[in-house]
N, CA, C and O of each residue as an XYZ file, in Angstrom:
608
protein
N     102.694    178.804    123.743
C     102.986    179.022    125.133
C     101.793    179.727    125.776
O     101.256    180.698    125.242
N     101.390    179.201    126.952
C     100.281    179.774    127.708
C     100.860    180.426    128.948
O     101.740    179.862    129.598
N     100.374    181.600    129.275
C     100.853    182.311    130.456
C      99.768    182.270    131.534
O      98.586    182.462    131.249
N     100.188    182.018    132.769
C      99.211    182.042    133.857
C      99.146    183.446    134.454
O      99.817    184.361    133.977
N      98.322    183.615    135.516
C      98.132    184.951    136.085
C      99.385    185.490    136.782
O      99.458    186.679    137.092
N     100.379    184.610    137.031
C     101.640    185.031    137.636
C     102.729    185.214    136.582
O     103.913    185.304    136.908
N     102.313    185.267    135.310
C     103.213    185.487    134.182
C     104.248    184.365    134.038
O     105.390    184.608    133.647
N     103.826    183.120    134.363
C     104.687    181.964    134.157
C     104.144    181.181    132.972
O     102.929    181.054    132.819
N     105.028    180.656    132.132
C     104.575    179.930    130.952
C     104.453    178.441    131.261
O     105.221    177.894    132.053
N     103.486    177.801    130.631
C     103.328    176.356    130.754
C     102.704    175.812    129.488
O     102.062    176.532    128.724
N     102.910    174.516    129.286
C     102.344    173.862    128.109
C     100.825    173.825    128.246
O     100.319    173.597    129.345
N     100.084    174.044    127.159
C      98.620    174.043    127.241
C      98.070    172.675    127.622
O      98.657    171.644    127.294
N      96.943    172.678    128.314
C      96.260    171.431    128.646
C      95.908    170.705    127.363
O      95.637    171.318    126.331
N      95.918    169.370    127.454
C      95.561    168.568    126.302
C      96.745    168.265    125.397
O      96.597    167.565    124.395
N      97.916    168.785    125.740
C      99.124    168.485    124.974
C     100.037    167.652    125.852
O      99.875    167.653    127.072
N     100.995    166.938    125.268
C     101.932    166.185    126.110
C     102.608    167.125    127.104
O     103.134    168.171    126.724
N     102.588    166.747    128.365
C     103.154    167.604    129.408
C     102.283    168.795    129.722
O     102.737    169.739    130.368
N     101.025    168.771    129.274
C     100.123    169.899    129.478
C      99.963    170.257    130.933
O      99.844    169.382    131.790
N      99.960    171.556    131.212
C      99.787    172.044    132.567
C     101.091    172.191    133.327
O     101.128    172.843    134.370
N     102.168    171.590    132.816
C     103.468    171.704    133.476
C     104.146    173.000    133.053
O     104.017    173.436    131.909
N     104.866    173.608    133.984
C     105.588    174.822    133.654
C     106.771    174.485    132.767
O     107.471    173.496    132.988
N     106.981    175.309    131.774
C     108.098    175.096    130.873
C     109.387    175.540    131.549
O     109.385    176.480    132.343
N     110.504    174.853    131.227
C     111.772    175.213    131.860
C     112.216    176.608    131.482
O     111.919    177.100    130.393
N     112.928    177.234    132.391
C     113.481    178.561    132.122
C     114.855    178.402    131.488
O     115.674    177.607    131.949
N     115.098    179.155    130.440
C     116.423    179.196    129.838
C     116.943    177.870    129.358
O     117.943    177.384    129.887
N     116.323    177.276    128.399
C     116.827    176.038    127.812
C     116.126    174.824    128.372
O     114.922    174.847    128.626
N     116.901    173.746    128.565
C     116.314    172.482    128.986
C     116.388    172.257    130.488
O     116.066    171.165    130.958
N     116.793    173.237    131.235
C     116.863    173.077    132.685
C     115.462    172.978    133.251
O     114.544    173.617    132.736
N     115.275    172.188    134.303
C     113.942    172.076    134.890
C     113.505    173.395    135.521
O     114.333    174.202    135.942
N     112.200    173.596    135.578
C     111.657    174.811    136.183
C     112.013    174.827    137.661
O     111.831    173.829    138.358
N     112.525    175.969    138.145
C     112.886    176.043    139.550
C     111.804    176.715    140.390
O     111.968    176.873    141.600
N     110.714    177.108    139.768
C     109.659    177.785    140.509
C     108.485    176.872    140.838
O     107.477    177.317    141.387
N     108.623    175.589    140.499
C     107.519    174.658    140.736
C     108.051    173.429    141.450
O     109.019    172.815    141.002
N     107.427    173.073    142.551
C     107.770    171.840    143.241
C     106.850    170.753    142.726
O     105.629    170.890    142.814
N     107.408    169.670    142.187
C     106.531    168.625    141.683
C     105.718    168.022    142.819
O     106.226    167.871    143.930
N     104.470    167.677    142.555
C     103.646    167.102    143.613
C     104.181    165.740    144.024
O     104.686    164.981    143.197
N     104.065    165.440    145.315
C     104.446    164.116    145.795
C     103.452    163.101    145.244
O     102.245    163.342    145.243
N     103.954    161.993    144.788
C     103.047    160.996    144.236
C     102.326    160.286    145.374
O     102.943    159.863    146.352
N     101.051    160.166    145.233
C     100.230    159.496    146.235
C      99.994    158.068    145.789
O      99.858    157.811    144.593
N      99.942    157.133    146.728
C      99.647    155.767    146.335
C      98.225    155.667    145.790
O      97.360    156.472    146.133
N      97.999    154.693    144.959
C      96.719    154.517    144.285
C      95.694    153.872    145.219
O      95.953    152.788    145.742
N      94.531    154.508    145.446
C      93.493    153.893    146.288
C      93.006    152.551    145.741
O      92.492    151.729    146.501
N      93.161    152.316    144.428
C      92.741    151.034    143.863
C      93.501    149.862    144.498
O      92.995    148.741    144.552
N      94.715    150.134    144.976
C      95.510    149.084    145.612
C      94.898    148.611    146.932
O      95.219    147.520    147.403
N      94.025    149.418    147.529
C      93.442    149.061    148.827
C      92.443    147.916    148.739
O      92.012    147.398    149.769
N      92.069    147.512    147.534
C      91.165    146.366    147.390
C      91.780    145.119    148.021
O      91.061    144.183    148.370
N      93.101    145.101    148.170
C      93.778    143.968    148.785
C      93.449    143.835    150.270
O      93.543    142.740    150.824
N      93.070    144.919    150.914
C      92.792    144.833    152.352
C      91.357    145.175    152.733
O      90.919    144.829    153.830
N      90.613    145.846    151.853
C      89.208    146.147    152.131
C      88.335    145.234    151.278
O      88.247    145.402    150.061
N      87.690    144.265    151.928
C      86.789    143.364    151.198
C      85.574    144.101    150.665
O      85.043    143.744    149.613
N      85.130    145.126    151.379
C      83.920    145.871    151.017
C      84.243    147.348    150.866
O      84.032    148.116    151.805
N      84.757    147.775    149.692
C      85.078    149.193    149.493
C      83.877    150.113    149.689
O      84.046    151.295    149.991
N      82.655    149.580    149.520
C      81.463    150.403    149.710
C      81.227    150.725    151.184
O      80.472    151.646    151.495
N      81.858    149.983    152.097
C      81.715    150.247    153.529
C      82.924    150.967    154.123
O      82.879    151.417    155.267
N      84.005    151.075    153.349
C      85.208    151.760    153.816
C      85.037    153.257    153.569
O      85.070    153.718    152.428
N      84.857    154.000    154.646
C      84.628    155.443    154.519
C      85.914    156.221    154.730
O      86.838    155.764    155.403
N      85.951    157.405    154.139
C      87.077    158.292    154.409
C      86.996    158.739    155.861
O      85.915    158.955    156.409
N      88.163    158.871    156.461
C      88.231    159.289    157.852
C      89.334    160.323    157.985
O      90.372    160.220    157.332
N      89.109    161.321    158.831
C      90.097    162.379    159.073
C      90.362    162.470    160.563
O      89.445    162.379    161.380
N      91.634    162.651    160.905
C      92.057    162.817    162.287
C      92.783    164.140    162.439
O      93.509    164.566    161.541
N      92.584    164.790    163.579
C      93.417    165.903    163.983
C      94.214    165.390    165.171
O      93.648    164.959    166.176
N      95.530    165.441    165.044
C      96.389    164.942    166.108
C      96.580    165.997    167.184
O      96.313    167.179    166.965
N      97.039    165.567    168.331
C      97.248    166.483    169.452
C      98.241    167.589    169.101
O      98.164    168.690    169.647
N      99.176    167.297    168.186
C     100.146    168.328    167.784
C      99.610    169.230    166.679
O     100.336    170.089    166.180
N      98.343    169.046    166.290
C      97.715    169.864    165.258
C      97.821    169.287    163.862
O      97.186    169.799    162.940
N      98.605    168.233    163.680
C      98.725    167.597    162.369
C      97.435    166.916    161.953
O      96.613    166.546    162.791
N      97.268    166.756    160.639
C      96.058    166.120    160.106
C      96.447    164.831    159.402
O      97.487    164.753    158.749
N      95.594    163.819    159.546
C      95.785    162.522    158.911
C      94.463    162.128    158.283
O      93.409    162.276    158.900
N      94.514    161.630    157.062
C      93.290    161.124    156.444
C      93.560    159.731    155.912
O      94.706    159.354    155.665
N      92.493    158.975    155.741
C      92.615    157.617    155.241
C      91.250    157.003    155.042
O      90.258    157.705    154.842
N      91.209    155.680    155.099
C      89.965    154.922    154.940
C      89.844    153.932    156.085
O      90.832    153.333    156.511
N      88.611    153.761    156.586
C      88.378    152.838    157.691
C      86.967    152.286    157.620
O      86.070    152.885    157.027
N      86.795    151.128    158.238
C      85.475    150.551    158.457
C      85.311    150.483    159.969
O      86.121    149.856    160.652
N      84.281    151.113    160.491
C      84.081    151.199    161.930
C      84.080    149.803    162.555
O      83.405    148.897    162.068
N      84.835    149.643    163.628
C      84.921    148.418    164.421
C      85.538    147.237    163.671
O      85.378    146.097    164.107
N      86.226    147.467    162.577
C      86.809    146.378    161.797
C      88.327    146.364    161.933
O      88.962    147.377    162.226
N      88.878    145.180    161.708
C      90.324    144.999    161.657
C      90.740    144.765    160.219
O      90.020    144.120    159.458
N      91.896    145.284    159.845
C      92.414    145.125    158.490
C      93.619    144.196    158.510
O      94.453    144.275    159.412
N      93.714    143.307    157.510
C      94.868    142.398    157.472
C      96.143    143.168    157.147
O      96.190    143.940    156.189
N      97.149    142.953    157.936
C      98.402    143.674    157.744
C      99.375    142.949    156.815
O     100.384    143.522    156.405
N      99.080    141.708    156.487
C      99.994    140.960    155.636
C      99.875    141.319    154.155
O     100.719    140.906    153.361
N      98.852    142.074    153.765
C      98.652    142.430    152.356
C      98.584    143.944    152.136
O      97.936    144.396    151.192
N      99.231    144.722    152.978
C      99.175    146.179    152.840
C      99.990    146.586    151.606
O     101.179    146.278    151.517
N      99.352    147.279    150.659
C     100.055    147.672    149.429
C     101.160    148.696    149.692
O     101.135    149.420    150.688
N     102.127    148.739    148.777
C     103.214    149.717    148.869
C     102.647    151.132    148.929
O     101.709    151.471    148.207
N     103.227    151.942    149.792
C     102.805    153.337    149.922
C     101.688    153.540    150.928
O     101.356    154.682    151.246
N     101.100    152.472    151.435
C     100.020    152.555    152.414
C     100.503    152.004    153.748
O     101.415    151.179    153.804
N      99.870    152.480    154.827
C     100.177    152.034    156.187
C      98.858    151.745    156.877
O      97.868    152.438    156.641
N      98.834    150.726    157.731
C      97.631    150.391    158.492
C      97.946    150.533    159.973
O      98.954    150.028    160.467
N      97.056    151.231    160.665
C      97.196    151.455    162.096
C      95.864    151.162    162.777
O      94.828    151.039    162.123
N      95.911    151.054    164.099
C      94.714    150.805    164.896
C      94.389    152.040    165.732
O      95.273    152.813    166.103
N      93.114    152.200    166.014
C      92.666    153.230    166.946
C      92.242    152.520    168.225
O      91.377    151.643    168.218
N      92.867    152.919    169.309
C      92.504    152.397    170.612
C      91.660    153.457    171.301
O      92.028    154.631    171.347
N      90.540    153.034    171.828
C      89.625    153.951    172.510
C      89.498    153.503    173.954
O      89.178    152.344    174.222
N      89.744    154.396    174.869
C      89.576    154.059    176.275
C      88.870    155.198    176.985
O      88.896    156.342    176.531
N      88.250    154.879    178.085
C      87.479    155.875    178.823
C      88.412    156.835    179.552
O      89.489    156.463    180.017
N      87.964    158.067    179.634
C      88.731    159.057    180.385
C      87.993    159.351    181.691
O      86.920    158.808    181.954
N      88.586    160.211    182.487
C      87.937    160.620    183.741
C      86.717    161.487    183.463
O      85.814    161.586    184.294
N      86.693    162.112    182.292
C      85.571    162.947    181.877
C      84.526    162.031    181.236
O      84.816    161.356    180.249
N      83.325    162.006    181.788
C      82.286    161.104    181.297
C      81.906    161.347    179.843
O      81.397    160.438    179.186
N      82.139    162.548    179.323
C      81.745    162.880    177.964
C      82.854    162.667    176.938
O      82.648    162.933    175.754
N      84.014    162.198    177.363
C      85.137    162.090    176.433
C      85.783    160.718    176.509
O      85.819    160.086    177.565
N      86.281    160.280    175.391
C      87.073    159.072    175.322
C      88.463    159.447    174.853
O      88.633    160.416    174.113
N      89.445    158.694    175.274
C      90.815    158.899    174.821
C      91.007    158.055    173.573
O      90.811    156.840    173.593
N      91.391    158.713    172.487
C      91.617    158.027    171.224
C      93.114    158.067    170.938
O      93.734    159.129    170.976
N      93.683    156.908    170.653
C      95.110    156.808    170.434
C      95.388    155.986    169.186
O      94.794    154.925    168.993
N      96.280    156.468    168.346
C      96.737    155.696    167.198
C      97.848    154.775    167.683
O      98.824    155.220    168.286
N      97.682    153.485    167.411
C      98.654    152.480    167.825
C      99.070    151.671    166.601
O      98.366    151.654    165.591
N     100.194    151.014    166.693
C     100.613    150.101    165.619
C      99.555    149.012    165.461
O      99.156    148.676    164.346
N      99.114    148.476    166.569
C      98.045    147.483    166.615
C      97.593    147.411    168.065
O      98.352    147.763    168.968
N      96.386    146.966    168.296
C      95.902    146.827    169.669
C      94.868    145.718    169.743
O      94.100    145.497    168.807
N      94.863    145.039    170.850
C      93.849    144.014    171.083
C      92.829    144.505    172.112
O      91.682    144.057    172.123
N      93.252    145.416    172.963
C      92.399    145.930    174.024
C      91.800    147.261    173.582
O      92.511    148.117    173.055
N      90.507    147.438    173.792
C      89.806    148.681    173.463
C      89.964    149.076    171.990
O      90.077    150.259    171.671
N      89.972    148.095    171.110
C      90.110    148.340    169.673
C      88.842    149.001    169.151
O      87.745    148.478    169.346
N      88.982    150.136    168.493
C      87.834    150.810    167.880
C      87.764    150.505    166.387
O      86.701    150.170    165.864
N      88.911    150.624    165.698
C      88.952    150.342    164.266
C      90.394    150.356    163.800
O      91.277    150.871    164.487
N      90.626    149.784    162.625
C      91.882    149.934    161.905
C      91.620    150.903    160.761
O      90.489    151.026    160.291
N      92.664    151.586    160.317
C      92.516    152.468    159.164
C      93.768    152.404    158.307
O      94.861    152.113    158.793
N      93.588    152.679    157.024
C      94.698    152.729    156.067
C      94.929    154.178    155.686
O      93.979    154.918    155.431
N      96.193    154.586    155.645
C      96.561    155.944    155.286
C      97.847    155.914    154.473
O      98.624    154.964    154.562
N      98.065    156.948    153.688
C      99.316    157.025    152.938
C     100.402    157.750    153.738
O     101.503    157.969    153.234
N     100.098    158.115    154.964
C     101.060    158.832    155.816
C     101.720    157.868    156.795
O     101.041    157.076    157.448
N     103.026    157.936    156.893
C     103.777    157.143    157.856
C     103.671    157.826    159.215
O     104.128    158.956    159.384
N     103.073    157.148    160.170
C     102.829    157.733    161.493
C     103.772    157.182    162.558
O     103.439    157.182    163.743
N     104.932    156.718    162.147
C     105.883    156.128    163.082
C     106.173    157.056    164.257
O     106.326    156.595    165.388
N     106.249    158.356    163.998
C     106.555    159.310    165.070
C     105.368    159.596    165.977
O     105.535    160.218    167.026
N     104.177    159.157    165.597
C     102.966    159.476    166.350
C     102.442    158.281    167.135
O     101.897    158.442    168.227
N     102.603    157.094    166.587
C     101.985    155.916    167.209
C     102.640    155.561    168.536
O     103.775    155.942    168.822
N     101.890    154.828    169.324
C     102.347    154.334    170.615
C     102.823    155.458    171.523
O     103.777    155.290    172.283
N     102.163    156.592    171.443
C     102.469    157.747    172.275
C     102.285    157.361    173.745
O     101.208    156.900    174.124
N     103.301    157.539    174.567
C     103.176    157.133    175.970
C     102.101    157.899    176.733
O     101.611    157.417    177.754
N     101.731    159.075    176.258
C     100.697    159.836    176.951
C      99.297    159.387    176.555
O      98.320    159.837    177.153
N      99.176    158.509    175.558
C      97.914    157.901    175.145
C      96.841    158.891    174.724
O      95.653    158.582    174.820
N      97.221    160.046    174.270
C      96.241    161.018    173.807
C      96.740    161.702    172.551
O      96.879    162.925    172.530
N      97.014    160.932    171.494
C      97.566    161.579    170.311
C      96.512    161.953    169.283
O      96.857    162.524    168.249
N      95.236    161.653    169.525
C      94.152    162.076    168.634
C      93.311    163.123    169.356
O      92.735    162.841    170.406
N      93.239    164.323    168.801
C      92.453    165.400    169.405
C      91.010    165.365    168.902
O      90.080    165.663    169.652
N      90.825    164.999    167.630
C      89.495    165.008    167.021
C      89.523    164.065    165.827
O      90.565    163.893    165.194
N      88.388    163.456    165.517
C      88.326    162.585    164.358
C      86.891    162.496    163.876
O      85.961    162.857    164.597
N      86.715    162.020    162.670
C      85.372    161.827    162.147
C      85.395    161.221    160.753
O      86.351    161.387    159.996
N      84.324    160.520    160.438
C      84.146    159.987    159.095
C      83.638    161.094    158.190
O      82.911    161.983    158.634
N      84.015    161.042    156.932
C      83.475    161.955    155.934
C      82.596    161.143    154.988
O      82.616    159.913    155.036
N      81.834    161.803    154.139
C      80.830    161.121    153.327
C      81.354    160.123    152.301
O      80.814    159.020    152.216
N      82.375    160.455    151.520
C      82.751    159.530    150.451
C      83.269    158.196    150.994
O      83.865    158.129    152.069
N      83.025    157.151    150.224
C      83.576    155.833    150.563
C      84.723    155.541    149.615
O      84.947    156.256    148.638
N      85.436    154.482    149.922
C      86.501    154.049    149.027
C      85.922    153.693    147.665
O      86.534    153.982    146.637
N      84.752    153.071    147.649
C      84.098    152.720    146.376
C      83.817    153.974    145.549
O      83.975    153.946    144.328
N      83.406    155.070    146.185
C      83.181    156.330    145.480
C      84.471    156.823    144.839
O      84.464    157.292    143.701
N      85.575    156.718    145.569
C      86.859    157.202    145.052
C      87.408    156.313    143.958
O      88.233    156.758    143.160
N      86.969    155.070    143.902
C      87.427    154.148    142.857
C      86.624    154.273    141.580
O      87.046    153.812    140.519
N      85.460    154.902    141.688
C      84.573    155.006    140.516
C      85.111    155.978    139.484
O      84.487    156.180    138.442
């Protein structure tokens, strides 16, 4: 038995179940640990990204302060008929604002007008998309790693 700095026991790394907290008092599951939510496998995205080396990680900050991350290719559309389980594809609509230095960025289910890019994310944005105020993205940007980097 290995003890962590909070005096909780867990199976040692390199053993079956290594790193998991051992149950308290018999075979009952540990009540002090929330199991991590399983994330969909990025390898499944090969079905919609023809060029994983060009699909970059992208992060959004929504108007409500929420964060969304995923993969996108600038100015590209992604096929929606082959979206793998656990993944969602949305469009970014970009339109001009009254402020010459700013554009309005909106996450939409899909768009034909002012399409900036499509992106794939493991987050369901049903509550965010098609916002009638058309300003649900506060900030966004590409990050360095590509999908190909994450698959390596």
